[in-house]
C-alpha positions in Angstrom: -0.9 -10.0 -14.0 -4.2 -11.7 -13.6 -4.6 -13.5 -16.9 -8.2 -14.4 -16.3 -9.1 -10.7 -16.0 -7.2 -9.7 -19.2 -8.6 -12.4 -21.4 -12.1 -10.9 -21.6 -10.6 -7.8 -23.1 -8.0 -9.6 -25.1 -10.8 -11.1 -27.2 -11.4 -7.6 -28.6 -7.9 -6.2 -28.7 -5.8 -9.2 -29.6 -2.5 -10.6 -28.3 1.1 -9.5 -28.4 4.3 -11.4 -29.0 7.9 -10.4 -29.5 9.9 -10.9 -32.8 13.4 -9.5 -33.2 12.9 -7.3 -30.2 9.8 -5.7 -31.7 6.1 -6.3 -31.2 4.7 -8.1 -34.2 1.0 -7.8 -35.0 -1.5 -9.7 -37.0 -5.3 -9.7 -37.3 -7.0 -11.8 -34.7 -10.0 -14.0 -35.3 -11.9 -12.0 -32.7 -11.5 -8.9 -34.8 -12.8 -10.7 -37.9 -15.8 -12.0 -36.0 -16.5 -8.5 -34.7 -16.5 -7.1 -38.2 -19.1 -9.6 -39.2 -21.2 -8.6 -36.3 -20.7 -11.8 -34.4 -19.0 -10.2 -31.4 -21.2 -7.2 -30.4 -19.6 -7.2 -26.9 -16.2 -6.3 -28.3 -17.8 -3.2 -29.9 -15.6 -0.3 -30.9 -12.5 -1.7 -29.1 -12.3 -4.5 -31.7 -12.3 -2.0 -34.6 -9.9 0.3 -32.9 -7.3 -2.4 -32.5 -8.1 -4.5 -35.6 -4.5 -4.6 -36.6 -3.3 -5.8 -33.2 -3.1 -9.4 -32.3 -1.2 -11.1 -29.5 0.3 -14.1 -27.9 -0.1 -12.4 -24.5 -2.8 -9.8 -23.9 -1.7 -6.2 -24.5 -4.0 -5.1 -21.8 -5.2 -4.4 -19.4 -1.9 -5.2 -17.7 0.0 -4.2 -14.6 -1.4 -2.5 -11.6 -2.1 1.1 -10.7 0.8 3.4 -10.3 1.8 4.3 -6.7 0.2 7.4 -5.3 1.6 9.5 -2.5 -0.6 11.2 0.1 0.1 13.0 3.3 -1.9 11.5 6.2 -1.6 13.2 9.6 1.6 14.9 8.6 3.1 11.6 7.5 3.9 10.7 3.9 2.1 7.6 2.8 2.4 5.6 -0.4 -0.7 3.9 -1.8 0.4 0.8 -3.7 -1.9 -1.6 -5.6 -1.4 -5.3 -6.2 -4.0 -7.1 -8.2 -7.3 -6.2 -6.5 -5.8 -4.9 -3.2 -4.6 -1.5 -2.1 -2.0 -1.0 0.6 -1.2 2.2 2.6 2.5 2.2 3.3 3.8 4.9 5.6 7.2 6.3 4.5 7.3 3.7 1.7 7.8 0.9 4.2 6.2 -2.5 4.1 4.3 -2.0 7.3 0.9 -1.2 6.0 -1.3 1.0 8.2 -4.3 -0.4 6.3 -5.3 -2.4 3.2 -8.4 -2.5 1.1 -10.4 -4.5 0.9 -9.7 -5.1 4.6 -8.0 -8.4 5.5 -10.8 -9.1 8.1 -13.9 -7.8 6.4 -16.1 -9.1 9.3 -14.7 -6.5 11.6 -15.1 -3.6 9.1 -18.0 -1.2 9.4 -20.3 -0.5 6.4 -19.6 2.6 4.5 -20.3 6.0 6.0 -23.0 6.5 3.4 -24.8 3.3 4.4 -24.6 4.1 8.1 -26.0 7.6 7.4 -28.9 6.0 5.5 -29.7 3.6 8.5 -29.5 6.5 10.9 -31.9 8.6 8.8 -34.3 5.6 8.5 -34.3 5.1 12.2 -34.9 8.8 12.9 -37.9 8.7 10.5 -39.4 5.6 12.0 -38.9 6.3 15.7 -40.1 9.4 17.5 -38.8 8.9 21.0 -35.3 10.5 21.3 -34.0 8.0 23.8 -35.1 5.1 21.6 -33.4 6.7 18.6 -30.2 7.1 20.6 -30.2 3.4 21.5 -30.7 2.3 17.9 -28.1 4.7 16.6 -25.6 3.4 19.2 -26.1 -0.1 17.7 -25.8 1.3 14.2 -22.5 2.9 15.1 -21.3 -0.6 16.3 -22.4 -2.3 13.1 -19.9 -4.5 11.3 -20.1 -6.2 7.9 -20.7 -9.6 9.6 -20.9 -11.1 13.0 -23.2 -10.5 16.0 -23.5 -6.7 15.5 -26.4 -7.2 13.1 -28.4 -9.3 15.5 -27.7 -6.7 18.2 -29.1 -3.9 16.1 -32.2 -5.9 15.0 -32.8 -6.8 18.7 -32.7 -3.1 19.6 -35.1 -2.3 16.8 -37.5 -4.9 18.2 -37.2 -3.3 21.6 -37.3 0.4 20.7 -39.1 0.9 17.4 -42.9 0.9 16.9 -44.3 -2.5 16.0 -45.4 -1.4 12.6 -41.9 0.0 11.7 -39.8 -2.9 12.9 -40.0 -5.2 9.9 -39.1 -2.4 7.4 -36.1 -1.3 9.5 -34.8 -4.8 9.9 -35.2 -5.5 6.2 -33.2 -2.4 5.5 -30.4 -3.6 7.8 -30.3 -7.0 6.0 -30.4 -5.3 2.5 -27.7 -2.8 3.5 -25.2 -5.4 4.8 -25.9 -7.7 1.8 -25.0 -4.9 -0.6 -22.0 -3.7 1.3 -20.6 -7.2 1.5 -21.3 -7.8 -2.2 -19.5 -4.6 -3.2 -16.2 -6.0 -1.8 -16.4 -9.3 -3.6 -14.2 -10.1 -6.6 -13.0 -6.6 -7.5 -10.8 -8.3 -10.2 -8.1 -5.7 -10.4 -7.1 -2.1 -9.7 -5.5 -0.9 -13.0 -6.0 2.9 -13.1 -4.8 6.0 -11.3 -5.9 6.4 -7.7 -7.5 9.8 -7.3 -6.9 11.8 -4.1 -8.9 14.8 -2.9 -7.2 18.1 -2.6 -7.2 17.9 1.2 -5.6 14.4 1.1 -8.3 12.8 3.2 -10.1 10.7 0.6 -8.7 8.3 -2.1 -10.9 7.3 -5.0 -10.3 3.8 -6.4 -11.8 2.4 -9.5 -11.9 -1.4 -10.0 -12.1 -3.7 -13.0 -15.4 -5.0 -11.7 -16.8 -1.5 -12.0 -17.2 -0.5 -8.4 -15.8 2.9 -7.4 -14.8 3.4 -3.8 -14.2 6.6 -1.8 -11.8 5.6 1.0 -10.6 7.5 4.1 -6.9 7.8 3.7 -6.3 7.5 7.5 -7.7 4.0 8.0 -9.0 2.9 4.6 -12.7 2.6 5.6 -15.3 3.3 3.0 -16.9 6.7 2.8 -19.1 5.5 0.0 -19.1 3.2 -3.0 -21.1 3.1 -6.3 -21.3 0.7 -9.2 -20.4 2.4 -12.5 -22.0 -0.4 -14.5 -18.9 -1.4 -16.4 -15.2 -2.1 -15.5 -12.6 0.6 -15.1 -9.2 0.2 -16.7 -8.3 3.9 -16.5 -8.4 5.7 -13.1 -10.0 8.6 -11.4 -9.2 12.2 -12.1 -10.2 14.6 -9.3 -10.9 18.2 -9.9 -12.3 20.1 -6.9 -15.6 18.4 -6.0 -15.9 16.3 -9.1 -14.5 12.9 -10.2 -14.0 12.1 -13.9 -13.4 8.6 -15.3 -14.3 6.3 -18.2 -15.3 2.7 -18.5 -15.2 -0.3 -20.7 -18.8 0.4 -21.4 -17.9 3.3 -23.7 -18.9 6.0 -21.2 -17.2 9.0 -19.7 -18.6 10.1 -16.3 -18.6 13.0 -13.9 -19.6 12.2 -10.3 -19.9 14.2 -7.2 -16.8 13.5 -5.1 -18.6 13.7 -1.8 -21.5 11.4 -2.6 -20.8 9.6 -5.9 -23.9 11.0 -7.4 -23.7 11.2 -11.2 -23.4 14.7 -12.6 -23.2 13.8 -16.3 -22.5 10.9 -18.6 -21.3 11.1 -22.2 -21.1 8.2 -24.5 -18.0 7.3 -26.6 -17.7 4.9 -29.5 -15.0 2.8 -27.9 -13.9 1.6 -24.5 -12.1 4.2 -22.4 -8.8 2.8 -21.1 -7.1 5.9 -19.7 -7.7 8.4 -16.9 -9.2 11.6 -18.3 -7.2 14.8 -18.1 -8.7 18.0 -16.7 -7.3 21.3 -17.9 -9.0 24.6 -17.1 -12.7 24.1 -17.9 -12.2 21.1 -20.2 -12.0 17.3 -19.8 -10.0 15.4 -22.3 -10.6 11.7 -22.6 -9.3 9.1 -25.1 -11.0 5.9 -26.3 -10.3 2.7 -28.2 -12.0 3.8 -31.4 -9.1 6.2 -31.9 -10.8 9.3 -30.6 -9.9 12.2 -28.3 -12.9 13.8 -26.7 -12.9 17.4 -25.4 -15.8 17.9 -23.0 -17.1 20.9 -20.9 -16.2 19.8 -17.4 -19.3 21.3 -15.9 -21.9 19.9 -18.3 -20.2 17.2 -20.4 -21.1 19.2 -23.6 -18.9 18.2 -26.4 -16.5 20.9 -27.6 -14.7 18.8 -30.2 -13.7 15.3 -31.1 -10.6 14.1 -32.9 -11.0 10.9 -34.7 -8.0 10.9 -36.9 -6.0 8.1 -35.3 -5.6 5.0 -37.4 -6.1 2.7 -34.3 -7.1 2.8 -30.7 -5.8 5.3 -28.1 -5.1 3.8 -24.7 -3.0 6.5 -23.1 -3.9 9.7 -21.3 -3.9 13.0 -23.1 -1.4 15.6 -21.9 -2.3 19.3 -22.1 0.5 21.9 -22.4 -0.3 25.4 -23.4 -2.5 25.4 -26.5 -1.7 21.8 -27.4 -2.9 18.3 -26.5 -0.4 15.4 -26.9 -1.5 11.8 -27.1 -0.1 8.5 -28.3 -2.0 5.9 -30.2 -1.8 2.3 -31.2 -1.2 3.2 -34.8 2.4 3.9 -33.8 1.9 7.7 -33.9 2.1 10.5 -31.4 -0.3 13.3 -32.1 -0.2 17.0 -31.3 -3.7 18.6 -31.4 -5.0 22.1 -30.9 -6.5 22.3 -27.4 -9.2 24.7 -28.7 -10.3 22.9 -31.9 -8.9 19.4 -31.9 -7.3 20.0 -35.3 -4.0 18.1 -35.7 -0.9 20.2 -35.6 1.5 17.3 -36.4 2.1 13.6 -35.9 5.3 11.6 -35.2 5.6 8.0 -36.1 7.6 5.3 -34.2 8.1 1.6 -34.8 5.3 0.5 -32.5 2.5 1.6 -30.3 2.6 4.7 -28.1 0.9 3.4 -25.0 2.8 5.2 -22.3 1.6 8.7 -21.5 3.9 11.3 -22.9 5.7 13.9 -20.8 6.2 17.6 -21.8 8.8 20.0 -20.5 10.5 23.1 -21.9 8.9 22.7 -25.4 10.0 19.1 -25.7 7.7 16.0 -25.7 9.2 12.9 -24.3 7.4 9.8 -25.5 8.2 6.2 -25.0 7.1 3.5 -27.4 6.7 -0.3 -27.4 9.3 -0.3 -30.1 11.9 0.0 -27.3 12.9 3.6 -27.7 12.3 6.9 -26.0 11.9 9.9 -28.2 12.5 13.6 -27.6 10.3 15.5 -30.0 10.0 19.2 -30.6 6.7 20.3 -29.2 6.2 23.0 -31.8 6.8 21.1 -35.1 7.1 17.4 -34.2 10.7 17.0 -35.3 12.9 14.5 -33.5 15.6 15.9 -31.3 17.0 12.5 -30.1 16.1 8.8 -29.8 17.4 6.5 -27.1 17.0 2.7 -27.7 16.4 0.8 -24.5 16.2 -2.7 -26.0 12.7 -3.4 -24.5 9.4 -1.7 -25.0 8.1 0.9 -22.6 4.5 0.7 -21.3 4.8 2.9 -18.2 4.9 6.6 -18.3 8.2 8.3 -17.5 8.7 11.0 -14.9 11.2 13.7 -14.2 13.2 13.4 -11.0 16.7 14.3 -9.8 17.3 16.4 -12.9 16.8 13.5 -15.3 14.2 11.5 -17.2 13.4 8.3 -15.3 12.1 5.5 -17.5 11.3 1.9 -16.8 11.2 -0.6 -19.7 8.9 -3.6 -19.7 11.7 -6.0 -18.8 12.2 -4.2 -15.5 15.2 -2.1 -16.3 15.2 1.4 -14.8 17.0 4.2 -16.6 17.9 7.8 -15.9 18.4 9.7 -19.1 19.8 13.2 -19.8 16.8 15.3 -21.0 18.9 17.2 -23.5 20.7 14.3 -25.1 19.1 11.1 -24.1 22.4 9.8 -22.7 22.0 7.3 -19.8 23.4 8.5 -16.4 26.0 6.4 -14.6 24.5 3.3 -13.2 21.7 3.1 -15.8 20.1 0.8 -16.2 19.3 -0.7 -12.8 17.8 -4.2 -13.4 14.9 -5.2 -11.2 14.3 -8.5 -13.0 10.5 -7.8 -12.8 8.0 -6.9 -15.5 7.1 -3.2 -15.1 3.9 -1.9 -16.8 2.5 0.7 -14.3 3.3 4.3 -14.7 6.2 5.6 -12.6 5.5 8.1 -9.8 7.9 10.8 -8.6 7.9 12.4 -5.2 10.8 14.9 -5.1 13.9 12.8 -5.9 12.2 9.5 -5.0 10.8 7.4 -7.9 8.3 4.6 -7.2 8.3 1.6 -9.5 5.4 -0.8 -9.2 6.1 -4.1 -11.0 3.7 -7.0 -11.5 5.3 -8.8 -8.5 4.1 -8.4 -4.9 6.6 -5.7 -4.1 7.7 -2.2 -5.2 10.9 -0.2 -5.5 12.0 3.2 -4.3 14.7 4.8 -6.4 16.7 7.8 -5.3 17.1 9.9 -8.5 19.4 12.5 -6.9 22.4 10.2 -7.3 23.8 7.5 -9.5 21.1 5.0 -10.2 21.5 1.8 -8.3 19.1 -1.0 -7.6 17.5 -0.4 -4.2 16.1 -3.2 -2.0 12.6 -4.1 -2.9 9.8 -3.4 -0.5 7.6 -6.5 -0.1 3.8 -5.9 0.0 1.8 -7.5 2.8 0.3 -10.9 2.3 
């Protein structure tokens, strides 16, 4: 992982080190300074994780989980590595595109920027033939190179004299902003959102820029600056995007334009992708809260603030309950209608991985190195399976089993009823795995911190597949 990226958050949340196979914690000096008011930038995240200190940052870590999308009848896997995103058809290493593009000079500006230039030209020029010539140059525009000079020359030749300067300044300003948007994205940590028709992918970056990308070729449809970094990802619900930021905000944006629909403040950094269920958005924050918001207006329906430390995982909604793990070592079951706690279950360390619910059982993995099967109704333990290493990534169901990847890169298939490992488990990748797992039928995608990913076939005995290298 990019240590420089994580350090700025590590000041607030502390550092992690292993002792006797567990994660030991102690109060950091950064937390102490925050309590004295000397680290205002750490804000609620410092309070939320006051008990957590580290020798290696607890987060943000890893890259976004893989995301599958069907492009022109072909299954494509979107895989992030640091601040890059690759589109890999049929889970191969031959990327059809990458973002940001390898050769940015040959990439066009975003569709939104080109539309703005076309509209400005149409407003400034009355002659239809002249507009057509200018628009042809706009269509040929690239982020750098001679295309800008060609467009400005056409403006000089075709636009009224009193409109030329303004149009050419708009061209310069547009290209400057488009190029700047692609600089130093820092990292892609959170879930990649995909539109229902599969034609657009929404990518949030640690720099705070959100991009809408065409899934066929990766070109930008639009981009906007959220003002603060994204650690969690983008939830897509119809025509609306939902996400949270390090700046203690939860947003709803128009999926077609990126225009803000509403914005709600939280008292802590938002590190997880919001969850949309029916007409409600559920978002967690590092002050130890779960927020239930009206998805149309952002109006607050309830807020749970009973966690003893921060919450960095996604909320899971099943029936009338919301399940969420926290950094106080507890998994909580809340009423979806009121936010009142139904029960809590305590482990030996943080619940950071998003829990999984099926058939009235909650499957939750902890940094204490165990996976727990918990009765969804009353919170009693059904079984525990010790894996020997903490689990940060969310498990998935595939091939009739519970697929789990521990931080040390071992991949397990567990029997959902007993927790017993299937034959072949664990398969050892030898890589650090922090990103959530992704299931596509019987295939399970594992994205480690290295420049590669793995595709496991969960329909048979678990064996280590060959790794798929990501493009340079």
